[in-house]
TORKOL-4160 file (C-alpha; in steps of 0.2 Angstrom, whole numbers, padded with zeros to 4 digits, m for minus):
488
<pt num="1" X="m0120" Y="0356" Z="0415"/>
<pt num="2" X="m0107" Y="0371" Z="0416"/>
<pt num="3" X="m0089" Y="0373" Z="0412"/>
<pt num="4" X="m0083" Y="0369" Z="0431"/>
<pt num="5" X="m0092" Y="0350" Z="0430"/>
<pt num="6" X="m0086" Y="0346" Z="0415"/>
<pt num="7" X="m0068" Y="0352" Z="0422"/>
<pt num="8" X="m0072" Y="0340" Z="0436"/>
<pt num="9" X="m0079" Y="0325" Z="0426"/>
<pt num="10" X="m0062" Y="0327" Z="0418"/>
<pt num="11" X="m0051" Y="0325" Z="0431"/>
<pt num="12" X="m0059" Y="0310" Z="0439"/>
<pt num="13" X="m0059" Y="0301" Z="0422"/>
<pt num="14" X="m0042" Y="0305" Z="0421"/>
<pt num="15" X="m0039" Y="0300" Z="0440"/>
<pt num="16" X="m0049" Y="0283" Z="0437"/>
<pt num="17" X="m0037" Y="0281" Z="0422"/>
<pt num="18" X="m0022" Y="0282" Z="0431"/>
<pt num="19" X="m0027" Y="0273" Z="0445"/>
<pt num="20" X="m0031" Y="0257" Z="0430"/>
<pt num="21" X="m0050" Y="0256" Z="0439"/>
<pt num="22" X="m0058" Y="0259" Z="0421"/>
<pt num="23" X="m0046" Y="0255" Z="0406"/>
<pt num="24" X="m0038" Y="0269" Z="0395"/>
<pt num="25" X="m0049" Y="0265" Z="0380"/>
<pt num="26" X="m0067" Y="0265" Z="0388"/>
<pt num="27" X="m0064" Y="0283" Z="0398"/>
<pt num="28" X="m0060" Y="0289" Z="0381"/>
<pt num="29" X="m0078" Y="0280" Z="0375"/>
<pt num="30" X="m0089" Y="0283" Z="0389"/>
<pt num="31" X="m0080" Y="0304" Z="0387"/>
<pt num="32" X="m0087" Y="0305" Z="0368"/>
<pt num="33" X="m0100" Y="0300" Z="0371"/>
<pt num="34" X="m0107" Y="0310" Z="0385"/>
<pt num="35" X="m0098" Y="0327" Z="0375"/>
<pt num="36" X="m0112" Y="0321" Z="0362"/>
<pt num="37" X="m0125" Y="0321" Z="0374"/>
<pt num="38" X="m0121" Y="0336" Z="0381"/>
<pt num="39" X="m0117" Y="0347" Z="0365"/>
<pt num="40" X="m0132" Y="0341" Z="0355"/>
<pt num="41" X="m0142" Y="0353" Z="0359"/>
<pt num="42" X="m0139" Y="0371" Z="0354"/>
<pt num="43" X="m0127" Y="0376" Z="0364"/>
<pt num="44" X="m0111" Y="0387" Z="0357"/>
<pt num="45" X="m0098" Y="0379" Z="0366"/>
<pt num="46" X="m0086" Y="0368" Z="0356"/>
<pt num="47" X="m0072" Y="0354" Z="0363"/>
<pt num="48" X="m0058" Y="0350" Z="0353"/>
<pt num="49" X="m0050" Y="0331" Z="0359"/>
<pt num="50" X="m0034" Y="0324" Z="0356"/>
<pt num="51" X="m0036" Y="0306" Z="0353"/>
<pt num="52" X="m0022" Y="0294" Z="0358"/>
<pt num="53" X="m0028" Y="0277" Z="0355"/>
<pt num="54" X="m0014" Y="0267" Z="0363"/>
<pt num="55" X="m0015" Y="0251" Z="0351"/>
<pt num="56" X="m0007" Y="0263" Z="0339"/>
<pt num="57" X="0008" Y="0263" Z="0349"/>
<pt num="58" X="0010" Y="0249" Z="0361"/>
<pt num="59" X="0015" Y="0232" Z="0360"/>
<pt num="60" X="0004" Y="0213" Z="0362"/>
<pt num="61" X="0020" Y="0207" Z="0369"/>
<pt num="62" X="0036" Y="0211" Z="0375"/>
<pt num="63" X="0042" Y="0198" Z="0363"/>
<pt num="64" X="0035" Y="0211" Z="0345"/>
<pt num="65" X="0044" Y="0224" Z="0340"/>
<pt num="66" X="0042" Y="0240" Z="0346"/>
<pt num="67" X="0028" Y="0250" Z="0333"/>
<pt num="68" X="0035" Y="0267" Z="0326"/>
<pt num="69" X="0026" Y="0278" Z="0317"/>
<pt num="70" X="0028" Y="0285" Z="0299"/>
<pt num="71" X="0023" Y="0297" Z="0290"/>
<pt num="72" X="0023" Y="0294" Z="0272"/>
<pt num="73" X="0019" Y="0311" Z="0264"/>
<pt num="74" X="0034" Y="0317" Z="0252"/>
<pt num="75" X="0032" Y="0333" Z="0257"/>
<pt num="76" X="0037" Y="0332" Z="0273"/>
<pt num="77" X="0054" Y="0321" Z="0269"/>
<pt num="78" X="0064" Y="0332" Z="0256"/>
<pt num="79" X="0079" Y="0320" Z="0259"/>
<pt num="80" X="0070" Y="0303" Z="0253"/>
<pt num="81" X="0078" Y="0302" Z="0236"/>
<pt num="82" X="0096" Y="0302" Z="0244"/>
<pt num="83" X="0091" Y="0293" Z="0255"/>
<pt num="84" X="0085" Y="0277" Z="0245"/>
<pt num="85" X="0102" Y="0280" Z="0234"/>
<pt num="86" X="0112" Y="0276" Z="0251"/>
<pt num="87" X="0102" Y="0260" Z="0253"/>
<pt num="88" X="0102" Y="0254" Z="0237"/>
<pt num="89" X="0121" Y="0255" Z="0238"/>
<pt num="90" X="0120" Y="0247" Z="0254"/>
<pt num="91" X="0110" Y="0234" Z="0246"/>
<pt num="92" X="0118" Y="0230" Z="0229"/>
<pt num="93" X="0136" Y="0229" Z="0238"/>
<pt num="94" X="0129" Y="0217" Z="0251"/>
<pt num="95" X="0125" Y="0208" Z="0233"/>
<pt num="96" X="0141" Y="0206" Z="0229"/>
<pt num="97" X="0148" Y="0202" Z="0248"/>
<pt num="98" X="0133" Y="0187" Z="0248"/>
<pt num="99" X="0134" Y="0181" Z="0230"/>
<pt num="100" X="0142" Y="0164" Z="0232"/>
<pt num="101" X="0134" Y="0153" Z="0220"/>
<pt num="102" X="0143" Y="0137" Z="0219"/>
<pt num="103" X="0134" Y="0125" Z="0230"/>
<pt num="104" X="0145" Y="0109" Z="0229"/>
<pt num="105" X="0150" Y="0093" Z="0216"/>
<pt num="106" X="0144" Y="0076" Z="0211"/>
<pt num="107" X="0157" Y="0066" Z="0206"/>
<pt num="108" X="0159" Y="0047" Z="0202"/>
<pt num="109" X="0157" Y="0047" Z="0184"/>
<pt num="110" X="0175" Y="0039" Z="0177"/>
<pt num="111" X="0172" Y="0049" Z="0160"/>
<pt num="112" X="0168" Y="0066" Z="0155"/>
<pt num="113" X="0149" Y="0071" Z="0156"/>
<pt num="114" X="0140" Y="0071" Z="0137"/>
<pt num="115" X="0123" Y="0074" Z="0143"/>
<pt num="116" X="0112" Y="0081" Z="0160"/>
<pt num="117" X="0091" Y="0075" Z="0162"/>
<pt num="118" X="0078" Y="0081" Z="0173"/>
<pt num="119" X="0064" Y="0072" Z="0180"/>
<pt num="120" X="0045" Y="0082" Z="0181"/>
<pt num="121" X="0039" Y="0071" Z="0194"/>
<pt num="122" X="0056" Y="0071" Z="0208"/>
<pt num="123" X="0063" Y="0089" Z="0206"/>
<pt num="124" X="0078" Y="0083" Z="0218"/>
<pt num="125" X="0082" Y="0068" Z="0205"/>
<pt num="126" X="0094" Y="0071" Z="0191"/>
<pt num="127" X="0100" Y="0060" Z="0176"/>
<pt num="128" X="0117" Y="0060" Z="0169"/>
<pt num="129" X="0125" Y="0049" Z="0155"/>
<pt num="130" X="0145" Y="0049" Z="0151"/>
<pt num="131" X="0156" Y="0047" Z="0138"/>
<pt num="132" X="0160" Y="0027" Z="0141"/>
<pt num="133" X="0141" Y="0023" Z="0142"/>
<pt num="134" X="0136" Y="0026" Z="0158"/>
<pt num="135" X="0120" Y="0032" Z="0166"/>
<pt num="136" X="0117" Y="0037" Z="0183"/>
<pt num="137" X="0105" Y="0044" Z="0194"/>
<pt num="138" X="0107" Y="0058" Z="0207"/>
<pt num="139" X="0097" Y="0063" Z="0220"/>
<pt num="140" X="0103" Y="0080" Z="0221"/>
<pt num="141" X="0096" Y="0085" Z="0237"/>
<pt num="142" X="0107" Y="0071" Z="0246"/>
<pt num="143" X="0120" Y="0074" Z="0235"/>
<pt num="144" X="0122" Y="0054" Z="0234"/>
<pt num="145" X="0119" Y="0043" Z="0219"/>
<pt num="146" X="0104" Y="0031" Z="0219"/>
<pt num="147" X="0109" Y="0020" Z="0205"/>
<pt num="148" X="0124" Y="0017" Z="0192"/>
<pt num="149" X="0119" Y="0007" Z="0176"/>
<pt num="150" X="0129" Y="0003" Z="0159"/>
<pt num="151" X="0116" Y="0010" Z="0148"/>
<pt num="152" X="0126" Y="0009" Z="0129"/>
<pt num="153" X="0140" Y="0006" Z="0121"/>
<pt num="154" X="0150" Y="0023" Z="0117"/>
<pt num="155" X="0146" Y="0039" Z="0120"/>
<pt num="156" X="0127" Y="0044" Z="0128"/>
<pt num="157" X="0120" Y="0053" Z="0118"/>
<pt num="158" X="0105" Y="0061" Z="0124"/>
<pt num="159" X="0095" Y="0057" Z="0137"/>
<pt num="160" X="0076" Y="0065" Z="0142"/>
<pt num="161" X="0060" Y="0061" Z="0150"/>
<pt num="162" X="0045" Y="0058" Z="0144"/>
<pt num="163" X="0029" Y="0065" Z="0153"/>
<pt num="164" X="0016" Y="0055" Z="0144"/>
<pt num="165" X="0025" Y="0036" Z="0149"/>
<pt num="166" X="0033" Y="0044" Z="0166"/>
<pt num="167" X="0049" Y="0033" Z="0156"/>
<pt num="168" X="0066" Y="0040" Z="0154"/>
<pt num="169" X="0072" Y="0038" Z="0134"/>
<pt num="170" X="0092" Y="0036" Z="0129"/>
<pt num="171" X="0102" Y="0037" Z="0113"/>
<pt num="172" X="0120" Y="0031" Z="0109"/>
<pt num="173" X="0132" Y="0025" Z="0098"/>
<pt num="174" X="0126" Y="0009" Z="0098"/>
<pt num="175" X="0112" Y="0015" Z="0087"/>
<pt num="176" X="0099" Y="0011" Z="0101"/>
<pt num="177" X="0084" Y="0019" Z="0109"/>
<pt num="178" X="0082" Y="0013" Z="0123"/>
<pt num="179" X="0066" Y="0017" Z="0139"/>
<pt num="180" X="0070" Y="0015" Z="0156"/>
<pt num="181" X="0055" Y="0013" Z="0169"/>
<pt num="182" X="0060" Y="0026" Z="0184"/>
<pt num="183" X="0046" Y="0026" Z="0195"/>
<pt num="184" X="0056" Y="0017" Z="0213"/>
<pt num="185" X="0059" Y="0029" Z="0227"/>
<pt num="186" X="0077" Y="0021" Z="0226"/>
<pt num="187" X="0079" Y="0020" Z="0206"/>
<pt num="188" X="0079" Y="0000" Z="0206"/>
<pt num="189" X="0068" Y="0003" Z="0188"/>
<pt num="190" X="0084" Y="0006" Z="0178"/>
<pt num="191" X="0091" Y="m0011" Z="0182"/>
<pt num="192" X="0086" Y="m0015" Z="0163"/>
<pt num="193" X="0076" Y="m0006" Z="0148"/>
<pt num="194" X="0059" Y="m0011" Z="0148"/>
<pt num="195" X="0060" Y="m0007" Z="0127"/>
<pt num="196" X="0077" Y="m0005" Z="0118"/>
<pt num="197" X="0074" Y="m0001" Z="0097"/>
<pt num="198" X="0087" Y="m0002" Z="0086"/>
<pt num="199" X="0088" Y="0010" Z="0073"/>
<pt num="200" X="0098" Y="0010" Z="0054"/>
<pt num="201" X="0110" Y="0024" Z="0061"/>
<pt num="202" X="0118" Y="0033" Z="0076"/>
<pt num="203" X="0108" Y="0045" Z="0084"/>
<pt num="204" X="0116" Y="0060" Z="0092"/>
<pt num="205" X="0097" Y="0067" Z="0101"/>
<pt num="206" X="0080" Y="0064" Z="0108"/>
<pt num="207" X="0066" Y="0070" Z="0111"/>
<pt num="208" X="0046" Y="0065" Z="0119"/>
<pt num="209" X="0030" Y="0076" Z="0113"/>
<pt num="210" X="0024" Y="0081" Z="0128"/>
<pt num="211" X="0005" Y="0073" Z="0127"/>
<pt num="212" X="0007" Y="0059" Z="0113"/>
<pt num="213" X="0017" Y="0042" Z="0113"/>
<pt num="214" X="0027" Y="0048" Z="0099"/>
<pt num="215" X="0048" Y="0052" Z="0099"/>
<pt num="216" X="0058" Y="0063" Z="0088"/>
<pt num="217" X="0075" Y="0056" Z="0083"/>
<pt num="218" X="0089" Y="0065" Z="0075"/>
<pt num="219" X="0106" Y="0059" Z="0065"/>
<pt num="220" X="0108" Y="0057" Z="0049"/>
<pt num="221" X="0090" Y="0062" Z="0048"/>
<pt num="222" X="0073" Y="0067" Z="0054"/>
<pt num="223" X="0064" Y="0053" Z="0064"/>
<pt num="224" X="0047" Y="0049" Z="0073"/>
<pt num="225" X="0044" Y="0033" Z="0082"/>
<pt num="226" X="0031" Y="0028" Z="0092"/>
<pt num="227" X="0039" Y="0017" Z="0106"/>
<pt num="228" X="0025" Y="0001" Z="0102"/>
<pt num="229" X="0033" Y="0001" Z="0081"/>
<pt num="230" X="0053" Y="m0003" Z="0076"/>
<pt num="231" X="0052" Y="0006" Z="0062"/>
<pt num="232" X="0053" Y="0024" Z="0060"/>
<pt num="233" X="0033" Y="0032" Z="0055"/>
<pt num="234" X="0038" Y="0047" Z="0047"/>
<pt num="235" X="0055" Y="0051" Z="0038"/>
<pt num="236" X="0061" Y="0072" Z="0035"/>
<pt num="237" X="0076" Y="0074" Z="0028"/>
<pt num="238" X="0082" Y="0090" Z="0018"/>
<pt num="239" X="0098" Y="0091" Z="0012"/>
<pt num="240" X="0110" Y="0087" Z="0028"/>
<pt num="241" X="0122" Y="0076" Z="0032"/>
<pt num="242" X="0117" Y="0075" Z="0051"/>
<pt num="243" X="0108" Y="0084" Z="0065"/>
<pt num="244" X="0117" Y="0086" Z="0082"/>
<pt num="245" X="0102" Y="0092" Z="0092"/>
<pt num="246" X="0082" Y="0092" Z="0093"/>
<pt num="247" X="0068" Y="0097" Z="0101"/>
<pt num="248" X="0049" Y="0098" Z="0103"/>
<pt num="249" X="0039" Y="0113" Z="0106"/>
<pt num="250" X="0031" Y="0114" Z="0125"/>
<pt num="251" X="0018" Y="0124" Z="0120"/>
<pt num="252" X="0014" Y="0121" Z="0103"/>
<pt num="253" X="0017" Y="0103" Z="0103"/>
<pt num="254" X="0017" Y="0097" Z="0086"/>
<pt num="255" X="0032" Y="0108" Z="0082"/>
<pt num="256" X="0052" Y="0101" Z="0083"/>
<pt num="257" X="0067" Y="0111" Z="0079"/>
<pt num="258" X="0084" Y="0102" Z="0074"/>
<pt num="259" X="0101" Y="0109" Z="0073"/>
<pt num="260" X="0110" Y="0102" Z="0056"/>
<pt num="261" X="0130" Y="0102" Z="0050"/>
<pt num="262" X="0126" Y="0112" Z="0038"/>
<pt num="263" X="0124" Y="0128" Z="0048"/>
<pt num="264" X="0106" Y="0128" Z="0046"/>
<pt num="265" X="0091" Y="0128" Z="0061"/>
<pt num="266" X="0077" Y="0118" Z="0053"/>
<pt num="267" X="0058" Y="0119" Z="0059"/>
<pt num="268" X="0045" Y="0104" Z="0057"/>
<pt num="269" X="0028" Y="0101" Z="0060"/>
<pt num="270" X="0025" Y="0080" Z="0064"/>
<pt num="271" X="0008" Y="0083" Z="0056"/>
<pt num="272" X="0017" Y="0086" Z="0037"/>
<pt num="273" X="0025" Y="0077" Z="0028"/>
<pt num="274" X="0040" Y="0087" Z="0022"/>
<pt num="275" X="0053" Y="0102" Z="0033"/>
<pt num="276" X="0043" Y="0120" Z="0037"/>
<pt num="277" X="0057" Y="0129" Z="0033"/>
<pt num="278" X="0073" Y="0132" Z="0039"/>
<pt num="279" X="0087" Y="0148" Z="0044"/>
<pt num="280" X="0107" Y="0145" Z="0036"/>
<pt num="281" X="0121" Y="0152" Z="0050"/>
<pt num="282" X="0136" Y="0160" Z="0046"/>
<pt num="283" X="0144" Y="0144" Z="0058"/>
<pt num="284" X="0135" Y="0128" Z="0065"/>
<pt num="285" X="0122" Y="0129" Z="0080"/>
<pt num="286" X="0128" Y="0115" Z="0093"/>
<pt num="287" X="0114" Y="0116" Z="0102"/>
<pt num="288" X="0092" Y="0120" Z="0103"/>
<pt num="289" X="0080" Y="0126" Z="0116"/>
<pt num="290" X="0063" Y="0132" Z="0115"/>
<pt num="291" X="0053" Y="0144" Z="0128"/>
<pt num="292" X="0041" Y="0134" Z="0142"/>
<pt num="293" X="0031" Y="0149" Z="0141"/>
<pt num="294" X="0034" Y="0158" Z="0123"/>
<pt num="295" X="0028" Y="0146" Z="0112"/>
<pt num="296" X="0037" Y="0155" Z="0093"/>
<pt num="297" X="0054" Y="0157" Z="0104"/>
<pt num="298" X="0071" Y="0146" Z="0102"/>
<pt num="299" X="0089" Y="0150" Z="0106"/>
<pt num="300" X="0101" Y="0140" Z="0095"/>
<pt num="301" X="0120" Y="0139" Z="0104"/>
<pt num="302" X="0134" Y="0144" Z="0090"/>
<pt num="303" X="0152" Y="0142" Z="0086"/>
<pt num="304" X="0155" Y="0157" Z="0084"/>
<pt num="305" X="0154" Y="0161" Z="0100"/>
<pt num="306" X="0136" Y="0170" Z="0101"/>
<pt num="307" X="0118" Y="0164" Z="0107"/>
<pt num="308" X="0101" Y="0168" Z="0095"/>
<pt num="309" X="0086" Y="0170" Z="0100"/>
<pt num="310" X="0073" Y="0168" Z="0085"/>
<pt num="311" X="0054" Y="0171" Z="0081"/>
<pt num="312" X="0048" Y="0155" Z="0071"/>
<pt num="313" X="0037" Y="0168" Z="0063"/>
<pt num="314" X="0052" Y="0177" Z="0053"/>
<pt num="315" X="0068" Y="0169" Z="0052"/>
<pt num="316" X="0077" Y="0184" Z="0044"/>
<pt num="317" X="0084" Y="0190" Z="0059"/>
<pt num="318" X="0086" Y="0185" Z="0077"/>
<pt num="319" X="0075" Y="0192" Z="0089"/>
<pt num="320" X="0093" Y="0195" Z="0100"/>
<pt num="321" X="0109" Y="0189" Z="0099"/>
<pt num="322" X="0117" Y="0186" Z="0117"/>
<pt num="323" X="0138" Y="0186" Z="0117"/>
<pt num="324" X="0149" Y="0188" Z="0131"/>
<pt num="325" X="0155" Y="0171" Z="0128"/>
<pt num="326" X="0174" Y="0169" Z="0120"/>
<pt num="327" X="0172" Y="0150" Z="0115"/>
<pt num="328" X="0161" Y="0140" Z="0108"/>
<pt num="329" X="0142" Y="0137" Z="0115"/>
<pt num="330" X="0139" Y="0119" Z="0117"/>
<pt num="331" X="0124" Y="0119" Z="0128"/>
<pt num="332" X="0111" Y="0131" Z="0133"/>
<pt num="333" X="0092" Y="0129" Z="0142"/>
<pt num="334" X="0078" Y="0139" Z="0148"/>
<pt num="335" X="0071" Y="0142" Z="0167"/>
<pt num="336" X="0055" Y="0136" Z="0171"/>
<pt num="337" X="0049" Y="0155" Z="0170"/>
<pt num="338" X="0057" Y="0157" Z="0152"/>
<pt num="339" X="0063" Y="0175" Z="0157"/>
<pt num="340" X="0080" Y="0169" Z="0159"/>
<pt num="341" X="0095" Y="0156" Z="0150"/>
<pt num="342" X="0111" Y="0146" Z="0155"/>
<pt num="343" X="0122" Y="0144" Z="0143"/>
<pt num="344" X="0137" Y="0130" Z="0144"/>
<pt num="345" X="0155" Y="0134" Z="0134"/>
<pt num="346" X="0169" Y="0126" Z="0128"/>
<pt num="347" X="0181" Y="0145" Z="0137"/>
<pt num="348" X="0175" Y="0135" Z="0156"/>
<pt num="349" X="0162" Y="0145" Z="0160"/>
<pt num="350" X="0144" Y="0146" Z="0163"/>
<pt num="351" X="0132" Y="0162" Z="0159"/>
<pt num="352" X="0117" Y="0166" Z="0164"/>
<pt num="353" X="0106" Y="0175" Z="0153"/>
<pt num="354" X="0092" Y="0186" Z="0155"/>
<pt num="355" X="0080" Y="0179" Z="0138"/>
<pt num="356" X="0078" Y="0200" Z="0132"/>
<pt num="357" X="0096" Y="0208" Z="0136"/>
<pt num="358" X="0111" Y="0205" Z="0124"/>
<pt num="359" X="0123" Y="0203" Z="0140"/>
<pt num="360" X="0124" Y="0190" Z="0152"/>
<pt num="361" X="0120" Y="0196" Z="0172"/>
<pt num="362" X="0130" Y="0183" Z="0179"/>
<pt num="363" X="0147" Y="0172" Z="0176"/>
<pt num="364" X="0150" Y="0154" Z="0187"/>
<pt num="365" X="0168" Y="0147" Z="0184"/>
<pt num="366" X="0182" Y="0138" Z="0197"/>
<pt num="367" X="0198" Y="0135" Z="0197"/>
<pt num="368" X="0197" Y="0115" Z="0191"/>
<pt num="369" X="0182" Y="0117" Z="0180"/>
<pt num="370" X="0185" Y="0111" Z="0163"/>
<pt num="371" X="0176" Y="0114" Z="0144"/>
<pt num="372" X="0158" Y="0113" Z="0147"/>
<pt num="373" X="0148" Y="0099" Z="0138"/>
<pt num="374" X="0129" Y="0100" Z="0146"/>
<pt num="375" X="0121" Y="0114" Z="0157"/>
<pt num="376" X="0101" Y="0110" Z="0165"/>
<pt num="377" X="0092" Y="0123" Z="0174"/>
<pt num="378" X="0083" Y="0115" Z="0188"/>
<pt num="379" X="0063" Y="0114" Z="0187"/>
<pt num="380" X="0060" Y="0126" Z="0204"/>
<pt num="381" X="0070" Y="0137" Z="0197"/>
<pt num="382" X="0084" Y="0137" Z="0209"/>
<pt num="383" X="0098" Y="0128" Z="0204"/>
<pt num="384" X="0110" Y="0125" Z="0189"/>
<pt num="385" X="0119" Y="0111" Z="0184"/>
<pt num="386" X="0132" Y="0109" Z="0174"/>
<pt num="387" X="0144" Y="0093" Z="0167"/>
<pt num="388" X="0161" Y="0096" Z="0160"/>
<pt num="389" X="0176" Y="0086" Z="0155"/>
<pt num="390" X="0185" Y="0080" Z="0170"/>
<pt num="391" X="0170" Y="0072" Z="0176"/>
<pt num="392" X="0160" Y="0083" Z="0187"/>
<pt num="393" X="0143" Y="0089" Z="0190"/>
<pt num="394" X="0143" Y="0105" Z="0197"/>
<pt num="395" X="0129" Y="0114" Z="0207"/>
<pt num="396" X="0126" Y="0130" Z="0207"/>
<pt num="397" X="0113" Y="0145" Z="0213"/>
<pt num="398" X="0101" Y="0154" Z="0200"/>
<pt num="399" X="0102" Y="0168" Z="0210"/>
<pt num="400" X="0120" Y="0169" Z="0216"/>
<pt num="401" X="0117" Y="0180" Z="0232"/>
<pt num="402" X="0101" Y="0171" Z="0237"/>
<pt num="403" X="0101" Y="0163" Z="0254"/>
<pt num="404" X="0095" Y="0144" Z="0252"/>
<pt num="405" X="0088" Y="0142" Z="0271"/>
<pt num="406" X="0073" Y="0148" Z="0279"/>
<pt num="407" X="0069" Y="0166" Z="0274"/>
<pt num="408" X="0055" Y="0174" Z="0287"/>
<pt num="409" X="0042" Y="0185" Z="0282"/>
<pt num="410" X="0051" Y="0201" Z="0287"/>
<pt num="411" X="0068" Y="0196" Z="0280"/>
<pt num="412" X="0060" Y="0193" Z="0264"/>
<pt num="413" X="0050" Y="0208" Z="0263"/>
<pt num="414" X="0068" Y="0219" Z="0268"/>
<pt num="415" X="0077" Y="0211" Z="0251"/>
<pt num="416" X="0061" Y="0213" Z="0240"/>
<pt num="417" X="0063" Y="0232" Z="0246"/>
<pt num="418" X="0082" Y="0231" Z="0242"/>
<pt num="419" X="0080" Y="0224" Z="0224"/>
<pt num="420" X="0067" Y="0236" Z="0221"/>
<pt num="421" X="0077" Y="0251" Z="0227"/>
<pt num="422" X="0092" Y="0243" Z="0216"/>
<pt num="423" X="0079" Y="0244" Z="0200"/>
<pt num="424" X="0076" Y="0262" Z="0205"/>
<pt num="425" X="0094" Y="0267" Z="0203"/>
<pt num="426" X="0101" Y="0254" Z="0194"/>
<pt num="427" X="0107" Y="0266" Z="0178"/>
<pt num="428" X="0118" Y="0277" Z="0194"/>
<pt num="429" X="0135" Y="0276" Z="0190"/>
<pt num="430" X="0142" Y="0269" Z="0207"/>
<pt num="431" X="0128" Y="0255" Z="0207"/>
<pt num="432" X="0128" Y="0248" Z="0189"/>
<pt num="433" X="0149" Y="0249" Z="0189"/>
<pt num="434" X="0148" Y="0238" Z="0209"/>
<pt num="435" X="0131" Y="0226" Z="0200"/>
<pt num="436" X="0142" Y="0221" Z="0183"/>
<pt num="437" X="0158" Y="0219" Z="0190"/>
<pt num="438" X="0164" Y="0200" Z="0190"/>
<pt num="439" X="0182" Y="0194" Z="0191"/>
<pt num="440" X="0183" Y="0182" Z="0178"/>
<pt num="441" X="0198" Y="0171" Z="0172"/>
<pt num="442" X="0212" Y="0177" Z="0164"/>
<pt num="443" X="0211" Y="0168" Z="0148"/>
<pt num="444" X="0191" Y="0174" Z="0147"/>
<pt num="445" X="0201" Y="0191" Z="0151"/>
<pt num="446" X="0212" Y="0191" Z="0138"/>
<pt num="447" X="0202" Y="0182" Z="0126"/>
<pt num="448" X="0187" Y="0196" Z="0127"/>
<pt num="449" X="0199" Y="0210" Z="0126"/>
<pt num="450" X="0206" Y="0201" Z="0110"/>
<pt num="451" X="0190" Y="0200" Z="0102"/>
<pt num="452" X="0185" Y="0217" Z="0109"/>
<pt num="453" X="0200" Y="0224" Z="0098"/>
<pt num="454" X="0193" Y="0213" Z="0083"/>
<pt num="455" X="0177" Y="0223" Z="0083"/>
<pt num="456" X="0185" Y="0241" Z="0085"/>
<pt num="457" X="0195" Y="0237" Z="0069"/>
<pt num="458" X="0179" Y="0227" Z="0060"/>
<pt num="459" X="0170" Y="0243" Z="0064"/>
<pt num="460" X="0186" Y="0256" Z="0060"/>
<pt num="461" X="0189" Y="0247" Z="0042"/>
<pt num="462" X="0169" Y="0246" Z="0037"/>
<pt num="463" X="0169" Y="0267" Z="0042"/>
<pt num="464" X="0185" Y="0271" Z="0031"/>
<pt num="465" X="0179" Y="0260" Z="0019"/>
<pt num="466" X="0161" Y="0267" Z="0019"/>
<pt num="467" X="0170" Y="0287" Z="0019"/>
<pt num="468" X="0183" Y="0283" Z="0002"/>
<pt num="469" X="0171" Y="0275" Z="m0008"/>
<pt num="470" X="0159" Y="0283" Z="m0019"/>
<pt num="471" X="0146" Y="0270" Z="m0023"/>
<pt num="472" X="0137" Y="0268" Z="m0007"/>
<pt num="473" X="0137" Y="0252" Z="0002"/>
<pt num="474" X="0123" Y="0245" Z="0009"/>
<pt num="475" X="0118" Y="0246" Z="0030"/>
<pt num="476" X="0119" Y="0226" Z="0038"/>
<pt num="477" X="0112" Y="0228" Z="0053"/>
<pt num="478" X="0122" Y="0216" Z="0066"/>
<pt num="479" X="0108" Y="0205" Z="0073"/>
<pt num="480" X="0108" Y="0199" Z="0055"/>
<pt num="481" X="0124" Y="0199" Z="0048"/>
<pt num="482" X="0125" Y="0180" Z="0056"/>
<pt num="483" X="0111" Y="0176" Z="0043"/>
<pt num="484" X="0115" Y="0168" Z="0026"/>
<pt num="485" X="0097" Y="0161" Z="0021"/>
<pt num="486" X="0080" Y="0158" Z="0025"/>
<pt num="487" X="0073" Y="0145" Z="0013"/>
<pt num="488" X="0057" Y="0138" Z="0013"/>
């Protein structure tokens, strides 16, 4: 076939494609097979073809989005970095615009909140204990009370749910440990306790073992109980007047820790007959919480406005000192991922921390919220609950700018891309300033400036002493200044 015949064949195929007698894709395939048949012999003629597949640029339906060709070759985009920086700047601005963390409040208690409890079997359930002995079961999704019961005479000191027996345990000022069933969907099982244990002293905390029918309580001493016995099966004492908070490790299930009134944090092993070790701090710790994903890590909320994260294998120095609060920290609770935790303080604020960072990533507060007494992170990692003196439970978003409704795949992808861009440019001054800026109450702002002035004065004094003294003074790291001693 000569060149003229080939041109006529091409013209004919184009005409057929335009008249829609034959689909363009079929004509292209037929033409390719024709040229292969023609030039399989030793002919020297070469034909270069431009193939354009309609599937690459045409929509399947009119409702679909338009397909745009993208070339990802970085050499062809010399302004890629400035464009990404602008997108990151817009993303961090939008994040602050849509940062509305407060969702709502649960009111109904007649006295201040003292403790909160979660139920792993019902993610929307929340237990709350008050200073008047009242115990309430809430349906957070519907924001209503399911059941109310007078659990104790005096304060409800602690609430804990046992996964081993699927029951709830409470302790109060009346020296009673009460066990409650909570299987009914309307919470009517809380009408009366299924088991009551009378103890010899007042209790301040309780923690159930994850897989065994064993309870740990704290008060005048650390006691281990079995629900079938009226007397403790084991008692630990180490020269402490009283213990405030006690928690079982959720990974190493036989290890537990407690905060003592002598400013100590004590570690116990339920398989041993004596405590393992303890570390004494400069001020008293109010609460303690184990990391649910890392077996050896726990965080303690302290009276010196800080939180201390320890590795139980080395208590001589904390892994991290989490600052930013301007009053005593009362409670702490980890997220289910173990990467973050929430703290509640007497400075009327809730702060969220990255477990590996020294400063908080966010602060939550309202005008009417008074001193915080308890805080909890929801088991679906989306919400935070806080209880305070003015009888309200407040619900917050774990990520302030997160959308609560249905997120479509394209929207989720865009949010993930924006988050990565912000992470890439987070150290640029403009982006860092916008991301870190928070409005805080006036009393927090003034107290923070006062504390900062005190730290600067202490540093200046230490520098002057070292400069003008002949005797060399030891350099004490900031992390270990709060540690008094470790005992084994």
